[in-house]
N, C-alpha and C positions, 0 to 999 in steps of 0.2 A: 505492497497498499504504499509507503514510503516514497519506492522508483516512484510510482502512479504520481503522488503530490508534482514531485519534482521534475516532473514531464509534464504537467498539466491533464495526462490522463487516468485524473481519479477513477470515474466511472468503469472504465478499461479495467483498471488494476484491478476495483473494487469484485470486476467480472474473473476473473481469472484467480481470485484468492477465493471467491467463496467456491469457482467447479475445482481445485484441489481441497477445499475442503471435502467437498461430494465426493468427488472419486477416493482420497482415501477414507475418507467413512464405507464407503461403498462397500471396499475392497479389507477394510479390517470387520464389517459386521459378513461379509459373507465367510468369512476365517471362520467365524463365531459361531456364528448360525454350521456350517457343517461340521461343528464339532468332533474332529476327525483329532489323532494323538501327534502329540507335540514334539515334533521329532526335536533330540540334545544338539545347537548347537553352538561353534568352536568359532574366535575367530579370530584373524592376526597371525601375527608369531612371533617371534623372542628379535627385540632389536639391543643387541648390546651386552643380553646377558639375562636382557628383561621381559618380562611378553605382558605387552601393556594391549588393560583390555577394557569396556566401555564398563562404567559403575552401575549400578540396578537405576537411577534414578537419572540416567543418560537418557538422550532421547533414541540412539543405535538401540537400547537395552530398550526403549517404548517399543521403539518400530520393531524388533525382534517379536516382541510381544504382540503386540498388534498379527504381524504374521503368525503369528503360532507355535513358536518356536518356543520350547526347554531352555533357554539360556541359565546354564549355572551359576551366571555372579548376578543375577537377576534380585534378588534380595540384598544384595549390600546399600551401604549409602555412600550418596555422590550423586554428582551430573558429572563426573570425570570420567578422566581415568583408575583404573588399579594399576598399579609397578604388580606382577607376581611374579614368581618363578616358574620354572620348564615346571619341575617338582608340584606348585601349588595348580599350577595349569593340571597338568595330568592329573591330580587327582580329583580334580573334579571334571576334566573332562576328555577323559584317556578314549569315551565309550564317547566320543559323541559322535554323533550320523553325520553333520558337516560342520567342513571345514570350509568357512567364506578368509579368502585373502585378500585384503583392498595391496599393490605393490603402485609404481610407481615406474613406469617405462621397462616394465616384464612382463610379462605370463610367469603367475607361480602355478610350479606343476608338482606333480608325484616327485623327480628328478631332480630338482632345485631344492624342494623341502630337503629330501634325505639327503644331499648334500650342504644345506647351510648344517646340517642339525640329522645324524645317521639316527637321534632317537625320533624320532619328528618321522619314522616308518614303524613305529608303535602304535602309534593312532587306528581306532576305529579307524575312521572316515578316512584317512588314509593307505590302511589296511582296501577298500571296501572302492578308492577309486570315488569321493562325495566329496570333494575340491576344488571348489569353484573358484575363479579367480579375477578380481578385475586391475584391471593398467589401469590407473586412472588418470596415463599420460593420455591416455588411449580413447578411455571411459570418459567423463568429465562427472562422475558420482560426487565425488565434493560441491562441483557448483551446481550440480541441480538439488543436491541433499536440502537446501536451502526456501530454492523458490517451487522444488515438487518435489518431495516428498511421496508425493505416492506412485513416481514412478518406480524408485527403487522397491515399495513396500511389494509392487506390481511383483519385480523381481525376486527377493524372498518369496512373497508366496510359492508360484512358481517352482521354485529351488525344495520347500521344504515339501508343498500340495503340490504339481503337478497335477494332478484332476480337475483339482480347481481350478486353473490356467490353462486349457483346453489350445492347443495353437501358439499360446505366448510365446512369442519368443527374445528372449533374455538381452536386455539392453547394456547392461552393466555386469555383468557379469558373464564366464566364461566357464566351462565344467571344463579341469583342465587333469582328469583322472580319470582311469580305467580309457 
């Protein structure tokens, strides 16, 4: 809405904003009404010995919940990131069904994960090939997150509950396993 005000497009901005709210709400409701089992989801990787995951009160955790995911850190406090060790993450998410990784300038693959840390190959999602990569240099997930969260939510739902999104093609994430 602020940008609409700046550019003298108040009504157009309100219309876009209302459409985003409506689309996001409809997607979240679709998941809720489906009442499907919630797959466990792991996000990101270690960086210099620290694994940063979204805290339970963050927008990321909220979106994962709206997409019908079981996020191991959903009950934690805070809106930022949690700084965890590999051991902490393994304890909570070794059995995660899906692994979402955002990177910049490359796709994250099972091979690249194993090269980063051979212990990653012990994770269930790695073994099953359920790794989804988003090269944010190619697919502008961070730009769209602020203005079109409904588009990212659609990707999450299509990954976690593909039956709810027949014919949908992922826009941000790419399956790199299997």
